[in-house]
C-alpha positions as CSV (number, residue, x, y, z in Angstrom):
1,M,12.3,29.8,41.3
2,N,14.2,28.2,38.5
3,L,12.6,25.9,35.9
4,A,13.6,22.7,37.7
5,Q,12.0,23.8,40.9
6,T,8.9,24.9,39.0
7,I,8.6,21.4,37.4
8,I,9.1,19.6,40.7
9,I,6.4,21.7,42.4
10,G,4.1,21.1,39.4
11,V,4.6,17.3,39.5
12,R,3.9,17.4,43.3
13,N,0.7,19.3,42.8
14,L,-0.5,16.9,40.1
15,R,0.3,13.9,42.3
16,L,-2.0,15.2,45.0
17,H,-4.9,14.3,42.6
18,K,-3.6,11.2,40.9
19,V,-6.9,9.8,39.7
20,R,-8.0,13.2,38.3
21,S,-4.6,13.8,36.6
22,T,-4.7,10.3,35.1
23,L,-8.2,10.7,33.7
24,T,-7.2,14.1,32.3
25,M,-4.2,12.6,30.5
26,L,-6.4,9.9,28.8
27,G,-7.6,12.4,26.3
28,M,-4.0,13.1,25.3
29,I,-3.0,9.5,25.4
30,F,-5.7,8.3,23.0
31,G,-5.3,11.4,20.8
32,V,-1.6,11.0,20.4
33,G,-2.0,7.3,20.0
34,A,-4.6,7.8,17.3
35,V,-2.4,10.2,15.4
36,I,0.6,7.8,15.4
37,A,-1.5,4.8,14.4
38,M,-3.2,6.7,11.6
39,L,0.0,8.1,10.3
40,S,1.6,4.7,10.4
41,I,-1.3,3.1,8.5
42,G,-1.1,5.9,5.9
43,E,2.7,5.5,5.6
44,G,2.3,1.7,5.2
45,A,-0.3,2.2,2.4
46,R,2.0,4.7,0.6
47,W,4.9,2.3,0.8
48,E,2.8,-0.6,-0.6
49,I,1.6,1.6,-3.5
50,L,5.2,2.5,-4.4
51,Q,6.3,-1.1,-4.2
52,Q,3.5,-2.3,-6.3
53,I,4.0,0.4,-8.9
54,K,7.6,-0.5,-9.0
55,L,6.7,-4.0,-9.8
56,L,4.4,-2.9,-12.6
57,G,7.0,-0.4,-13.9
58,T,6.4,3.4,-14.3
59,E,7.9,3.2,-17.8
60,N,5.5,0.4,-18.9
61,I,2.1,0.4,-20.5
62,T,0.2,-2.8,-20.0
63,I,-2.5,-3.9,-22.4
64,R,-4.7,-6.8,-21.4
65,S,-7.3,-8.8,-23.3
66,V,-10.8,-8.7,-21.6
67,K,-14.0,-10.3,-22.6
68,P,-16.3,-7.8,-24.3
69,P,-19.6,-7.0,-22.7
70,K,-22.3,-9.7,-23.2
71,K,-24.3,-7.6,-25.6
72,T,-21.4,-7.3,-28.0
73,R,-20.0,-10.9,-27.7
74,R,-20.1,-12.6,-31.1
75,A,-19.2,-16.2,-31.9
76,E,-17.3,-16.8,-35.1
77,E,-19.4,-18.4,-37.8
78,T,-16.7,-20.9,-39.0
79,E,-18.1,-24.4,-39.6
80,G,-17.9,-26.6,-36.6
81,E,-16.8,-23.8,-34.3
82,R,-20.0,-21.7,-33.8
83,W,-19.4,-21.9,-30.1
84,V,-15.9,-20.4,-30.0
85,L,-15.6,-16.9,-28.7
86,R,-12.8,-15.0,-30.2
87,Y,-11.6,-11.7,-28.7
88,G,-8.6,-9.9,-27.4
89,L,-5.2,-8.9,-28.6
90,R,-3.5,-10.3,-31.6
91,R,0.1,-10.6,-32.7
92,K,-0.5,-8.1,-35.5
93,D,-1.3,-5.5,-32.7
94,V,2.3,-5.9,-31.5
95,S,3.8,-5.0,-34.9
96,H,1.4,-2.0,-35.4
97,I,2.3,-0.6,-32.0
98,E,6.0,-1.0,-32.7
99,A,5.7,0.7,-36.0
100,V,3.6,3.7,-34.9
101,C,4.6,4.6,-31.3
102,P,7.7,6.7,-30.8
103,G,10.1,6.2,-27.9
104,I,9.4,2.5,-27.5
105,D,12.2,0.3,-26.1
106,L,10.6,-3.1,-26.1
107,V,7.2,-4.7,-26.7
108,I,6.7,-7.9,-24.8
109,P,3.7,-10.2,-25.8
110,M,2.3,-12.7,-23.4
111,R,0.0,-15.7,-23.7
112,D,-1.6,-17.4,-20.8
113,V,-1.7,-21.2,-21.2
114,R,-4.8,-22.4,-19.3
115,K,-3.6,-25.9,-18.4
116,D,-3.1,-28.0,-15.2
117,V,0.4,-28.3,-13.8
118,W,1.7,-31.5,-12.3
119,Y,4.8,-33.0,-10.8
120,A,4.4,-36.7,-9.9
121,D,1.2,-36.8,-7.9
122,R,1.2,-33.1,-6.9
123,R,-1.0,-30.6,-8.7
124,M,-0.9,-26.8,-8.5
125,D,-3.1,-23.9,-9.8
126,A,-0.2,-22.0,-11.4
127,R,-0.3,-19.4,-14.1
128,V,1.6,-20.7,-17.1
129,V,2.8,-17.8,-19.3
130,G,4.3,-17.9,-22.7
131,T,6.5,-14.9,-23.3
132,T,9.9,-13.7,-24.7
133,P,13.3,-13.8,-23.0
134,L,13.2,-10.0,-22.4
135,Y,10.2,-10.3,-20.1
136,A,12.5,-11.0,-17.1
137,S,14.4,-7.7,-17.6
138,V,11.4,-5.5,-18.2
139,L,9.6,-6.9,-15.1
140,N,12.8,-7.0,-13.0
141,L,12.6,-10.7,-12.3
142,N,15.7,-12.0,-10.6
143,I,16.8,-15.6,-11.1
144,H,17.6,-17.5,-7.9
145,Q,18.9,-20.6,-9.6
146,G,19.6,-21.5,-13.2
147,R,18.6,-19.1,-16.0
148,F,15.8,-17.6,-18.0
149,F,15.2,-18.9,-21.5
150,Y,17.1,-17.5,-24.5
151,D,16.3,-16.6,-28.1
152,Y,17.7,-20.0,-29.0
153,D,15.0,-21.6,-26.9
154,M,12.4,-19.5,-28.7
155,T,13.8,-20.5,-32.2
156,K,13.7,-24.2,-31.3
157,N,10.2,-24.1,-29.6
158,A,12.0,-25.7,-26.7
159,R,10.1,-27.3,-23.9
160,V,11.8,-25.5,-21.1
161,C,10.4,-23.5,-18.2
162,V,11.3,-21.1,-15.4
163,I,9.3,-21.5,-12.2
164,G,8.4,-19.1,-9.4
165,A,9.5,-19.7,-5.8
166,E,6.1,-20.9,-4.6
167,V,5.8,-23.3,-7.5
168,A,9.2,-24.8,-6.6
169,E,8.2,-25.2,-3.0
170,R,4.7,-26.7,-3.5
171,L,5.5,-29.0,-6.4
172,F,9.0,-30.2,-5.5
173,G,9.1,-29.7,-1.7
174,F,12.7,-30.3,-0.6
175,K,13.7,-31.8,-3.9
176,E,16.0,-29.8,-6.2
177,P,13.7,-28.6,-9.1
178,L,16.5,-27.8,-11.6
179,G,16.9,-30.5,-14.2
180,E,13.5,-32.0,-13.4
181,Y,10.5,-32.3,-15.7
182,L,7.0,-31.0,-14.8
183,K,3.8,-31.6,-16.8
184,I,1.8,-28.7,-18.3
185,G,-1.3,-30.1,-19.8
186,D,-0.1,-33.2,-21.6
187,Q,3.4,-31.7,-22.3
188,W,6.6,-32.3,-20.3
189,Y,8.8,-29.3,-19.6
190,F,12.3,-29.2,-18.4
191,V,13.0,-26.8,-15.5
192,I,15.9,-24.5,-16.3
193,G,15.5,-21.7,-13.7
194,I,13.9,-20.7,-10.4
195,L,12.9,-17.1,-9.7
196,E,13.7,-15.3,-6.5
197,N,10.8,-15.0,-4.0
198,R,9.0,-11.7,-4.5
199,A,6.0,-10.1,-2.9
200,S,2.9,-9.9,-5.0
201,A,1.2,-6.6,-5.8
202,K,-2.5,-6.2,-5.4
203,I,-3.7,-2.7,-4.8
204,G,-7.4,-3.5,-4.8
205,T,-8.5,-2.8,-8.3
206,Q,-8.5,-5.3,-11.1
207,A,-6.8,-2.9,-13.5
208,M,-3.9,-2.4,-11.1
209,T,-3.1,-6.0,-10.4
210,A,0.4,-7.3,-10.8
211,Y,0.4,-11.1,-10.8
212,D,2.1,-13.1,-8.1
213,V,5.3,-14.2,-9.9
214,N,5.9,-16.7,-7.2
215,K,3.0,-18.8,-8.6
216,D,4.1,-18.3,-12.3
217,I,5.6,-20.6,-14.7
218,Y,7.3,-19.1,-17.8
219,I,7.8,-20.9,-21.1
220,P,8.9,-19.6,-24.6
221,L,6.1,-17.8,-26.5
222,T,6.8,-19.9,-29.6
223,S,6.4,-23.1,-27.6
224,A,3.1,-21.8,-26.1
225,F,1.7,-21.2,-29.6
226,S,3.0,-24.4,-31.3
227,R,2.2,-26.8,-28.5
228,F,-0.9,-25.4,-26.9
229,G,-2.4,-23.1,-29.6
230,T,-4.7,-20.2,-28.8
231,L,-7.9,-22.2,-28.0
232,S,-8.9,-23.1,-24.5
233,I,-12.0,-25.0,-23.4
234,T,-13.4,-24.9,-19.9
235,S,-16.3,-27.0,-18.5
236,T,-18.3,-26.1,-15.4
237,A,-21.5,-27.8,-14.3
238,G,-22.2,-29.2,-17.7
239,A,-21.6,-25.9,-19.5
240,H,-18.8,-25.6,-22.0
241,E,-16.9,-22.4,-23.0
242,A,-14.4,-22.2,-25.7
243,L,-12.2,-19.1,-25.9
244,D,-9.8,-18.2,-28.7
245,V,-7.4,-15.5,-27.3
246,E,-4.1,-15.1,-29.2
247,L,-2.4,-12.8,-26.7
248,D,-3.5,-12.2,-23.1
249,E,-1.2,-9.3,-22.4
250,I,1.2,-6.9,-24.1
251,I,3.7,-4.9,-22.1
252,V,5.1,-1.8,-23.9
253,H,8.3,-0.6,-22.3
254,M,9.3,3.0,-23.0
255,K,12.8,4.4,-23.2
256,D,11.8,7.2,-20.8
257,T,8.7,8.1,-18.8
258,E,8.1,11.2,-20.9
259,F,6.7,8.9,-23.7
260,V,4.3,7.0,-21.4
261,E,1.2,9.1,-21.4
262,K,1.4,10.2,-25.0
263,N,1.9,6.7,-26.2
264,A,-1.0,5.5,-24.0
265,L,-3.3,7.7,-25.9
266,L,-1.8,6.6,-29.2
267,I,-2.1,2.9,-28.4
268,K,-5.7,3.5,-27.4
269,S,-6.4,5.1,-30.8
270,I,-4.6,2.2,-32.7
271,L,-6.6,-0.5,-30.9
272,A,-9.9,1.3,-31.3
273,K,-9.4,1.2,-35.0
274,R,-8.3,-2.4,-35.1
275,H,-10.9,-3.9,-32.7
276,E,-14.6,-3.6,-33.3
277,D,-15.4,-4.5,-29.7
278,E,-13.7,-3.1,-26.7
279,D,-12.0,-6.4,-25.8
280,Y,-8.9,-4.9,-24.2
281,E,-7.9,-2.6,-21.4
282,I,-4.9,-0.3,-21.1
283,V,-3.2,0.1,-17.7
284,V,-0.8,3.0,-17.2
285,P,0.9,2.5,-13.8
286,M,2.2,6.1,-13.7
287,E,-1.3,7.5,-14.0
288,L,-2.6,5.0,-11.5
289,L,0.2,6.0,-9.2
290,R,-1.0,9.7,-9.3
291,Q,-4.6,8.6,-8.6
292,K,-3.6,6.4,-5.7
293,Q,-1.4,9.1,-4.2
294,K,-4.2,11.6,-4.4
295,T,-6.7,9.2,-2.8
296,Q,-4.1,8.4,-0.1
297,R,-3.6,12.1,0.7
298,T,-7.4,12.5,1.1
299,F,-7.5,9.4,3.3
300,N,-4.6,10.7,5.5
301,I,-6.3,14.1,5.9
302,V,-9.5,12.5,7.0
303,M,-7.8,10.1,9.4
304,I,-5.6,12.8,10.9
305,S,-8.6,15.1,11.3
306,I,-10.4,12.4,13.3
307,A,-7.3,12.0,15.5
308,A,-7.0,15.8,15.8
309,I,-10.5,15.9,17.2
310,S,-9.4,13.5,19.9
311,L,-6.5,15.8,20.7
312,L,-8.8,18.8,20.8
313,V,-11.1,17.0,23.3
314,G,-8.0,16.1,25.4
315,G,-6.9,19.8,25.3
316,I,-10.4,20.9,26.5
317,G,-10.3,18.4,29.3
318,I,-6.9,19.7,30.4
319,M,-8.2,23.2,30.4
320,N,-11.2,22.3,32.5
321,I,-9.1,20.5,35.1
322,M,-6.7,23.4,35.3
323,L,-9.5,25.9,35.7
324,A,-10.7,23.7,38.6
325,N,-7.1,23.7,40.0
326,V,-7.1,27.5,39.8
327,T,-10.3,27.7,41.8
328,E,-9.1,25.2,44.4
329,R,-5.7,27.0,44.8
330,T,-7.1,30.6,45.0
331,R,-5.7,31.2,48.5
332,E,-2.3,29.7,47.5
333,I,-2.2,32.1,44.6
334,G,-3.1,35.0,46.9
335,I,-0.3,34.0,49.4
336,R,2.3,33.7,46.7
337,R,1.4,37.1,45.3
338,A,1.5,38.6,48.8
339,V,5.1,37.3,49.4
340,G,6.3,38.7,46.1
341,A,5.5,36.3,43.3
342,R,5.0,38.1,40.0
343,Q,2.2,37.5,37.5
344,S,4.7,35.8,35.2
345,D,5.7,33.4,38.0
346,I,2.1,32.3,38.4
347,I,1.7,31.9,34.6
348,K,4.9,29.9,34.5
349,Q,3.8,27.6,37.4
350,F,0.4,26.7,35.9
351,L,1.7,26.4,32.4
352,T,4.4,24.1,33.6
353,E,1.8,21.9,35.3
354,T,-0.3,21.9,32.1
355,V,2.7,20.9,29.9
356,V,3.8,18.2,32.4
357,L,0.2,16.8,32.2
358,S,-0.1,17.0,28.4
359,G,3.6,15.9,27.8
360,S,3.2,12.9,30.0
361,G,0.0,11.9,28.2
362,G,1.8,12.4,24.9
363,L,4.7,10.1,25.9
364,I,2.3,7.4,27.0
365,G,0.3,8.0,23.8
366,I,3.4,7.4,21.7
367,I,3.7,3.9,23.2
368,V,0.0,3.3,22.8
369,G,0.1,4.4,19.2
370,I,3.1,2.2,18.3
371,I,1.5,-0.8,19.9
372,G,-1.8,0.0,18.2
373,A,0.0,0.2,14.8
374,K,1.5,-3.2,15.4
375,I,-1.9,-4.7,16.4
376,V,-3.4,-3.4,13.1
377,D,-0.4,-4.9,11.2
378,I,-0.8,-8.3,12.8
379,F,-4.6,-8.7,13.1
380,A,-6.0,-6.5,10.3
381,G,-3.3,-7.5,7.7
382,L,-2.6,-3.8,6.9
383,T,1.1,-2.8,6.5
384,T,2.0,-0.1,9.0
385,I,5.3,1.8,9.2
386,V,6.2,4.0,12.2
387,S,8.6,6.6,11.0
388,L,10.9,8.4,13.5
389,Y,9.3,11.7,13.0
390,F,5.7,10.5,13.9
391,P,6.4,10.3,17.6
392,L,8.3,13.6,17.5
393,V,5.4,15.3,15.7
394,A,2.8,13.8,18.0
395,F,4.8,14.8,21.2
396,T,5.3,18.3,19.9
397,I,1.6,18.6,19.2
398,S,0.7,17.4,22.7
399,V,3.0,19.9,24.3
400,A,1.7,22.7,22.1
401,I,-1.9,21.7,23.1
402,G,-0.9,21.9,26.7
403,I,0.5,25.4,26.2
404,I,-2.5,26.6,24.2
405,F,-5.2,25.2,26.4
406,G,-3.3,26.0,29.6
407,M,-2.8,29.6,28.8
408,Y,-6.3,30.8,29.7
409,P,-6.3,29.1,33.2
410,A,-2.7,30.4,33.8
411,R,-3.7,33.9,32.9
412,K,-6.8,33.7,35.0
413,A,-4.7,32.7,38.0
414,A,-2.1,35.3,37.4
415,F,-4.5,38.3,37.0
416,M,-6.4,37.5,40.2
417,D,-6.7,40.4,42.7
418,P,-4.3,39.2,45.5
419,I,-6.5,40.7,48.2
420,Q,-9.6,38.9,46.9
421,A,-7.6,35.7,46.6
422,L,-6.5,35.8,50.2
423,R,-10.1,36.4,51.4
424,Y,-11.3,33.4,49.3
425,E,-12.8,30.6,51.4
């Protein structure tokens, strides 16, 4: 018989026991589906990491001000301000880093202005950032309308601002924001630009957080210092906290990635000498990228191993069913051998049935896996990406399992004694 005839006979034999064949395929269906779903979740996580690292910049080093541990917090003893907590980065740190570190392209200081933002009767919890005009190019911020502020605006301490896409939507609604004034604290700022909408980057650790630029408002750094100062006071449940932080963040942009890790160590040494308390943290996106990729590889191995166990169980189920088929069809095997069928023909027949069984389960499993990945994306909020090679790999594995686990029953059938097979009741 040719291959087509062998497949037709194999399908007919499997259809004689539809329920048993369907139950046997379930192992392959769920195994292949699990493999595709897990690979899709892993690919989605990898894509998210790459996108988030791209936002942070692999050629950047980010230094952030952090409150020192409670046991090392010290209030300044200046008269009338015993309750003010001073910590974090200073403008002098910027000049020292620029003077000492080689391969630096730009150093961008940032100051968070902790003030309420209003437009008419609408209020929004937006992050107001004082920075320099080069911030937009270093962080790859694209302007949707208008412009970013210039050096001229810095020199004049201009009350101008650039707003994120969500700020424009929530504060102004359908109104055109360009040319309007919004209120930051008790100061009015003229809107000169609107940023393009961009996805935020949050990988799950505080050190690796890139802020949601859609909720940001950017003003000239000189304006932030001259009009808001460095002191911020917060009151909660009768408790008052006054913080004096000169710079909340410094972004050091390198000319090339080869300078990143060496300068990260150098910056750490510089700040350790200039700061008594550890009131800063250094974030190196390139190092975090390596760590995340290593963690992701481990996660993928674990998930694929779990899915592989499902495939293994499915393969064992197929082998058991095929052994039962061999026993049930012993007389058929004897008759076929008696009329001239070779051992290779018997092996081919049973292997074909096994591959049809596992292959069909694999095809259905591909559909189940793709649907499962979409369900995870929709209901669990995890990004999933189904690449073209996932179904190909999963289907190939299912066919290979059919061949591997079907070989023993096929050989058992082929090497039966024809005479004993004909006598079998």
